[in-house]
C-alpha positions as CSV (number, residue, x, y, z in Angstrom):
1,X,102.4,136.0,96.6
2,X,102.9,133.4,99.4
3,X,106.1,135.1,100.4
4,X,104.1,138.2,100.7
5,X,101.3,136.6,102.6
6,X,103.8,134.9,105.0
7,X,105.7,138.4,105.7
8,X,102.2,140.0,106.0
9,X,101.4,137.7,109.3
10,X,104.5,139.1,111.0
11,X,103.7,142.6,110.3
12,X,100.3,142.4,111.4
13,X,101.3,141.0,114.8
14,X,103.6,143.7,115.7
15,X,101.0,146.2,115.0
16,X,98.1,144.2,116.9
17,X,96.3,145.8,120.3
18,X,96.0,142.8,122.5
19,X,92.8,141.7,124.0
20,X,91.8,139.7,127.2
21,X,89.1,137.3,126.3
22,X,87.3,135.1,128.7
23,X,88.9,131.7,128.8
24,X,86.0,130.0,130.4
25,X,83.6,128.4,128.2
26,X,81.8,124.9,127.5
27,X,83.3,122.1,126.1
28,X,80.4,122.0,123.4
29,X,81.9,125.4,122.4
30,X,85.2,123.4,122.1
31,X,84.2,121.0,119.6
32,X,82.4,123.5,117.5
33,X,85.7,125.4,117.0
34,X,87.6,122.2,116.6
35,X,85.4,121.1,113.6
36,X,85.7,124.9,112.2
37,X,89.4,124.8,112.5
38,X,89.5,121.5,110.3
39,X,88.6,123.8,107.6
40,X,90.9,126.6,108.0
41,X,91.4,128.9,105.2
42,X,94.3,128.8,102.8
43,X,96.3,131.8,101.6
44,X,94.0,134.6,100.7
45,X,94.6,137.9,98.5
46,X,93.6,140.0,101.5
47,X,95.2,139.5,105.1
48,X,92.5,140.2,108.0
49,X,93.7,141.3,111.4
50,X,93.7,138.7,114.2
51,X,93.3,139.7,117.6
52,X,96.2,138.2,119.6
53,X,96.3,138.1,123.6
54,X,99.4,139.1,125.2
55,X,98.3,138.1,128.7
56,X,98.3,134.4,129.8
57,X,94.8,133.5,130.8
58,X,93.7,131.0,133.2
59,X,94.1,127.5,131.6
60,X,90.7,126.1,130.4
61,X,89.8,123.2,132.9
62,X,90.1,119.7,131.6
63,X,89.7,116.4,133.7
64,X,93.0,115.5,135.3
65,X,94.7,118.7,134.2
66,X,97.0,120.5,136.2
67,X,97.9,123.9,136.5
68,X,101.7,125.2,135.7
69,X,103.3,127.0,138.2
70,X,104.1,130.2,136.6
71,X,106.2,131.5,139.4
72,X,109.0,128.4,138.6
73,X,108.6,129.2,134.8
74,X,110.0,132.9,135.5
75,X,113.2,131.9,137.4
76,X,116.3,132.7,135.5
77,X,118.2,129.5,134.7
78,X,120.9,128.3,132.9
79,X,119.0,125.4,131.4
80,X,115.9,125.4,129.6
81,X,115.1,121.8,130.2
82,X,111.8,120.3,131.7
83,X,112.4,117.3,133.4
84,X,109.0,116.1,133.3
85,X,108.9,116.7,129.6
86,X,112.0,114.8,129.0
87,X,110.7,111.7,131.0
88,X,107.3,111.8,128.9
89,X,108.9,111.6,125.5
90,X,111.6,109.1,126.9
91,X,108.7,106.8,127.7
92,X,107.7,106.8,123.8
93,X,110.9,107.0,122.4
94,X,110.9,103.6,120.5
95,X,107.7,104.9,118.5
96,X,109.7,107.8,116.6
97,X,109.4,105.9,113.3
98,X,106.0,104.2,113.7
99,X,103.9,106.4,111.3
100,X,100.8,105.0,112.9
101,X,102.1,105.6,116.4
102,X,102.1,108.4,118.9
103,X,104.4,110.5,116.4
104,X,101.9,110.2,113.6
105,X,100.8,113.7,113.3
106,X,104.5,114.8,113.0
107,X,105.0,112.5,110.3
108,X,102.2,113.5,108.2
109,X,102.8,117.2,109.0
110,X,106.5,116.7,107.9
111,X,106.2,117.3,104.2
112,X,104.5,120.6,104.7
113,X,107.1,121.9,107.5
114,X,109.8,121.0,105.0
115,X,108.3,122.8,102.2
116,X,108.1,126.1,104.4
117,X,111.8,125.4,105.5
118,X,113.6,125.0,102.1
119,X,111.6,127.8,100.8
120,X,112.8,130.2,103.4
121,X,116.4,128.8,103.8
122,X,116.8,128.8,99.9
123,X,115.4,132.3,99.6
124,X,117.6,133.7,102.4
125,X,120.9,131.7,101.2
126,X,119.9,132.4,97.5
127,X,120.1,128.9,96.7
128,X,117.7,126.9,93.8
129,X,114.8,125.1,96.0
130,X,114.3,123.0,93.0
131,X,117.6,121.3,92.8
132,X,118.3,118.0,93.9
133,X,120.4,119.3,96.9
134,X,119.2,122.9,97.5
135,X,120.6,123.1,101.0
136,X,124.1,122.0,100.0
137,X,126.8,123.8,101.7
138,X,124.9,124.8,104.7
139,X,125.6,123.9,108.2
140,X,122.3,123.4,110.2
141,X,121.6,122.1,113.7
142,X,118.1,120.5,114.6
143,X,117.5,121.1,118.2
144,X,114.9,118.8,119.9
145,X,115.6,116.4,116.9
146,X,113.6,113.4,118.4
147,X,114.2,110.3,116.5
148,X,115.5,112.4,113.3
149,X,112.1,112.8,111.5
150,X,113.4,116.3,110.4
151,X,117.1,115.7,110.3
152,X,117.2,113.1,107.7
153,X,115.2,115.0,105.1
154,X,117.5,118.0,105.7
155,X,120.8,115.8,105.1
156,X,119.0,114.4,102.0
157,X,118.4,117.9,100.8
158,X,122.4,118.3,101.1
159,X,122.6,120.1,104.4
160,X,125.5,119.2,106.9
161,X,123.1,118.4,110.0
162,X,123.6,118.4,113.3
163,X,120.9,116.7,115.6
164,X,120.8,117.2,119.3
165,X,118.3,116.1,121.6
166,X,118.3,115.8,125.9
167,X,116.9,112.2,125.6
168,X,119.4,109.6,125.2
169,X,116.6,107.1,124.0
170,X,115.9,109.6,121.2
171,X,119.4,109.8,120.1
172,X,120.0,106.1,120.0
173,X,116.8,105.7,117.8
174,X,117.7,108.7,115.5
175,X,121.3,106.9,115.0
176,X,120.0,103.3,114.4
177,X,117.5,104.7,111.8
178,X,120.1,107.1,110.0
179,X,122.6,104.5,109.7
180,X,120.0,102.5,107.4
181,X,120.8,105.1,104.6
182,X,123.7,106.3,103.3
183,X,122.6,109.7,102.6
184,X,121.8,110.2,106.3
185,X,124.4,108.1,107.9
186,X,126.5,111.4,108.1
187,X,124.3,113.2,110.4
188,X,125.7,113.8,113.5
189,X,123.7,113.2,116.6
190,X,124.4,114.2,120.0
191,X,122.7,113.6,123.3
192,X,123.2,117.2,124.7
193,X,121.4,120.7,124.8
194,X,121.5,124.0,123.1
195,X,123.1,125.5,125.9
196,X,125.9,123.1,126.1
197,X,126.5,123.8,122.2
198,X,126.7,127.5,123.0
199,X,129.2,126.6,125.8
200,X,131.0,124.9,123.1
201,X,130.9,127.7,120.8
202,X,129.2,126.2,118.2
203,X,127.8,128.0,115.2
204,X,125.5,126.9,112.5
205,X,123.9,128.8,109.2
206,X,120.4,127.9,110.2
207,X,119.3,126.7,113.5
208,X,115.9,124.8,113.5
209,X,113.5,123.8,116.4
210,X,110.2,122.5,115.6
211,X,107.3,121.5,118.1
212,X,110.0,121.9,121.0
213,X,109.6,125.3,122.6
214,X,106.0,124.6,124.4
215,X,108.1,122.0,126.1
216,X,111.0,123.9,127.6
217,X,111.0,125.3,131.0
218,X,112.1,128.9,129.8
219,X,111.4,129.8,126.4
220,X,113.1,133.0,126.7
221,X,116.4,131.4,127.7
222,X,115.9,128.8,125.2
223,X,115.8,131.1,122.2
224,X,118.7,133.3,123.6
225,X,120.6,130.0,123.1
226,X,119.3,129.1,119.6
227,X,120.2,132.6,118.7
228,X,123.8,132.2,120.2
229,X,124.3,129.1,117.9
230,X,123.3,131.1,114.8
231,X,126.0,133.0,112.8
232,X,125.5,136.5,112.0
233,X,122.5,136.9,109.4
234,X,121.7,133.1,109.9
235,X,118.4,131.8,110.1
236,X,116.3,130.5,112.6
237,X,113.1,128.5,112.2
238,X,110.8,127.7,115.2
239,X,107.2,125.8,114.8
240,X,104.8,125.7,117.8
241,X,101.2,125.8,118.9
242,X,99.4,128.9,119.4
243,X,97.8,129.5,123.3
244,X,94.2,130.4,121.7
245,X,90.9,128.9,122.3
246,X,90.9,127.1,119.3
247,X,94.3,125.6,119.8
248,X,92.9,124.3,123.3
249,X,89.7,122.8,121.2
250,X,92.1,121.1,118.5
251,X,95.4,120.3,119.9
252,X,94.4,118.9,123.4
253,X,90.4,118.1,123.6
254,X,90.4,117.0,119.8
255,X,94.0,115.6,119.4
256,X,94.3,113.9,122.6
257,X,90.7,113.3,124.1
258,X,88.5,112.8,121.1
259,X,90.7,111.6,118.1
260,X,93.4,110.1,120.1
261,X,96.2,111.3,117.7
262,X,98.2,112.0,120.8
263,X,98.8,110.5,124.3
264,X,96.8,112.2,126.7
265,X,99.0,115.1,128.5
266,X,101.2,115.5,125.6
267,X,100.6,119.2,125.7
268,X,100.1,121.9,128.4
269,X,97.9,124.7,127.1
270,X,99.3,127.4,129.2
271,X,102.9,126.6,128.2
272,X,102.0,127.6,124.6
273,X,103.1,130.7,123.1
274,X,101.0,133.3,121.0
275,X,102.9,134.4,117.9
276,X,103.0,137.7,119.1
277,X,104.6,136.5,122.3
278,X,107.4,134.4,120.3
279,X,108.2,137.4,117.7
280,X,109.1,139.6,121.0
281,X,111.2,136.8,122.7
282,X,113.2,136.3,119.2
283,X,113.6,140.1,119.1
284,X,114.9,140.1,122.8
285,X,117.3,137.3,121.6
286,X,118.6,139.5,118.5
287,X,116.4,137.6,116.1
288,X,114.0,139.5,113.7
289,X,110.9,137.3,112.6
290,X,110.6,137.7,108.9
291,X,108.1,135.4,107.7
292,X,105.4,133.4,109.4
293,X,102.7,130.5,108.2
294,X,99.9,128.4,109.8
295,X,99.4,124.8,109.2
296,X,95.8,123.7,108.0
297,X,94.8,120.2,108.3
298,X,92.0,118.7,105.8
299,X,90.0,116.2,107.2
300,X,89.1,114.7,103.8
301,X,92.6,114.1,102.5
302,X,94.3,113.4,105.9
303,X,97.1,116.3,104.8
304,X,98.5,119.3,106.0
305,X,99.2,122.6,104.0
306,X,100.5,125.9,104.5
307,X,98.2,128.7,105.3
308,X,97.9,132.5,106.3
309,X,95.6,131.2,109.5
310,X,98.2,131.1,112.4
311,X,95.4,130.4,114.8
312,X,96.7,127.1,116.0
313,X,99.9,125.4,114.8
314,X,102.3,128.1,113.3
315,X,106.1,128.1,111.8
316,X,108.5,131.3,111.9
317,X,111.4,132.3,110.3
318,X,113.8,134.8,111.4
319,X,117.4,136.0,110.9
320,X,120.2,136.8,113.4
321,X,121.0,140.6,113.7
322,X,124.1,141.6,112.3
């Protein structure tokens, strides 16, 4: 049932007619939307169509906000690096493994992300998700690995993991932490980019990049690199934030300015991608989106769970065309 509902999200995205909502609204409305999203629906038996906007509306104004130059974003480039974003994460690299620090949301969300990854990869590669090492035999690259929050559990599940990040501080922290556990000490961490791995003709059974694409300069080129790193019929998993009114209310206003879960300025709303846009970008990179799920936060338990609501945080699984 869960698998069917996840796939329904992808199917309904492909058939939606885009709308063009007015992005200007009051802060009061943002807070109301933020509260509503905290009780997002769980998997339901009937998937309802969700209107998704193909256009890029003007970024809602916030104090101190800046508008991204869309002309620069559209320029062809051999690198998807965004220097400003790299500097931002380098400044807080030492806090990756502080469960109460700036990366606390990722620590809390990690078990739910891993549930989706384990389920989709095991189903695709016909492995037992309930065994001790369900990903044994798979070569996986974690692109934008940061301090290794995802790389380490993937290694414990048996995968041969390569973690890459363009921030040298992140890689140093990841290596130091991985060496503390014999099960993770074999992870190959490299300070490099996906584009550089493509030049080296590296290939992997699964390419994973979580909460990264919203921070790159050119999402389309970035996805082409991910596709080039994926073997034929291999898997690609990407998670990001939907460019919706609700995401502005929750991921920026609530998370950064009200609840202080994240440092102010962590996200730029206009850099988010809608699920429909991500599916199209992946298609053009020869990756077919197969399953998609949203993440719902329960304020009572402080935990995340998978949901069929992709209005804010979502994760997508795709396969490389043969």
